[in-house]
C-alpha positions as CSV (number, residue, x, y, z in Angstrom):
1,M,0.1,0.0,-0.4
2,K,0.8,3.4,-1.1
3,S,0.8,5.8,1.6
4,K,3.0,10.1,1.3
5,N,3.7,12.8,4.0
6,W,2.5,16.5,2.8
7,R,2.8,20.0,4.5
8,L,1.9,22.9,3.9
9,Q,3.5,26.1,5.4
10,L,1.1,29.2,7.1
11,H,0.0,31.4,9.7
12,R,-2.3,31.0,12.7
13,D,-3.3,34.3,13.8
14,H,-0.1,36.2,12.4
15,I,2.0,33.0,13.3
16,A,4.1,30.6,11.0
17,V,3.3,27.6,11.7
18,T,3.5,23.8,9.3
19,L,0.6,21.5,8.7
20,F,1.2,18.1,7.8
21,T,-0.7,14.8,6.5
22,V,-0.4,11.8,5.3
23,T,-2.4,10.0,3.1
24,T,-2.8,6.7,2.3
25,D,-4.3,4.6,-0.6
26,A,-6.5,2.9,1.8
27,M,-7.5,6.5,2.5
28,T,-7.6,7.7,-0.8
29,N,-10.4,4.8,-1.6
30,Q,-12.3,5.0,1.1
31,D,-12.8,9.4,0.4
32,L,-13.6,8.4,-3.3
33,R,-16.8,6.4,-1.4
34,Q,-18.1,9.2,0.4
35,P,-20.6,11.5,-1.6
36,P,-19.3,14.3,-3.2
37,E,-19.8,17.1,-0.6
38,Q,-18.1,14.9,2.1
39,S,-15.4,13.7,-0.5
40,L,-12.6,15.5,0.7
41,I,-10.9,15.1,-2.6
42,H,-14.2,16.4,-4.2
43,V,-14.0,19.5,-2.2
44,A,-10.0,19.7,-3.5
45,R,-11.0,19.9,-6.6
46,Q,-13.7,22.2,-6.3
47,F,-10.6,25.2,-6.6
48,H,-8.3,22.6,-10.0
49,R,-9.5,20.5,-12.4
50,H,-6.4,17.7,-13.6
51,G,-6.8,14.1,-14.7
52,Q,-7.4,11.6,-11.6
53,T,-4.4,9.6,-11.5
54,D,-3.6,7.4,-8.0
55,D,-0.9,10.4,-7.4
56,Q,-3.7,13.2,-7.9
57,N,-6.0,11.5,-5.6
58,H,-3.5,11.3,-2.3
59,R,-2.6,15.1,-3.9
60,D,-6.4,15.6,-3.6
61,L,-6.8,14.0,-0.5
62,A,-3.9,16.1,1.1
63,I,-5.6,19.7,0.3
64,G,-9.1,18.6,1.1
65,A,-8.1,17.8,4.6
66,L,-5.8,20.5,4.9
67,M,-8.6,23.3,3.8
68,A,-10.5,21.1,6.2
69,Y,-8.7,21.6,9.1
70,A,-7.2,25.6,8.8
71,A,-10.5,26.4,7.4
72,E,-11.6,28.7,10.2
73,P,-10.2,32.4,9.9
74,L,-7.5,32.2,11.7
75,Y,-5.9,30.8,9.1
76,D,-4.2,33.1,6.5
77,R,-3.7,30.4,3.6
78,D,-2.9,32.8,1.0
79,D,0.3,32.1,-0.7
80,T,0.2,28.5,-0.3
81,H,1.1,25.7,-2.0
82,I,0.7,22.0,-1.0
83,E,4.6,19.8,-0.5
84,H,5.5,16.5,-0.7
85,A,7.4,16.0,3.3
86,D,9.8,13.4,4.3
87,E,8.5,12.2,7.2
88,V,5.7,13.7,9.6
89,P,5.2,14.2,13.4
90,S,6.2,11.0,15.2
91,R,3.4,11.8,18.1
92,P,-0.1,11.4,18.3
93,P,-2.0,13.9,15.4
94,N,-3.7,17.3,16.3
95,R,-7.2,16.1,14.8
96,F,-8.4,14.2,12.1
97,V,-10.8,14.5,9.5
98,G,-12.6,13.8,6.5
99,G,-14.6,10.1,6.5
100,S,-18.0,9.5,8.1
101,G,-17.1,10.2,11.6
102,E,-14.6,12.4,10.7
103,N,-11.5,10.4,11.1
104,L,-10.2,9.1,8.3
105,V,-7.4,11.8,7.7
106,P,-4.3,12.5,10.5
107,I,-3.5,16.7,10.6
108,W,-0.1,17.5,12.4
109,E,0.0,21.4,13.6
110,E,3.9,22.1,14.7
111,V,5.3,25.7,15.3
112,T,7.2,27.2,12.7
113,G,8.7,30.7,13.2
114,S,6.5,33.6,15.6
115,A,4.2,36.4,15.6
116,S,4.5,38.4,12.7
117,T,3.3,41.8,12.2
């Protein structure tokens, strides 16, 4: 089973943070079985139209999960770009998002900078 690690650097309440997530084939398959309005992949694809390969399913699941986690106004998502990550934190995730019980995709958040003004 393929798994991929992802990260997104952004600001939360003017403090630099990095969000991490991991996606697996099983997660993408489970998400694609959700109704479109509950699918993180479908939510991410509202903003771009690409082919739907296995690799793009992983990327779009990560984008949708990170968007769901950072949906609160205190997150500044302008000029953000998702990237592959070598690893995710070894501690338990801050939260899970997606799936019928909101427990499909793990999200980790780490403070990576100080407050900016």
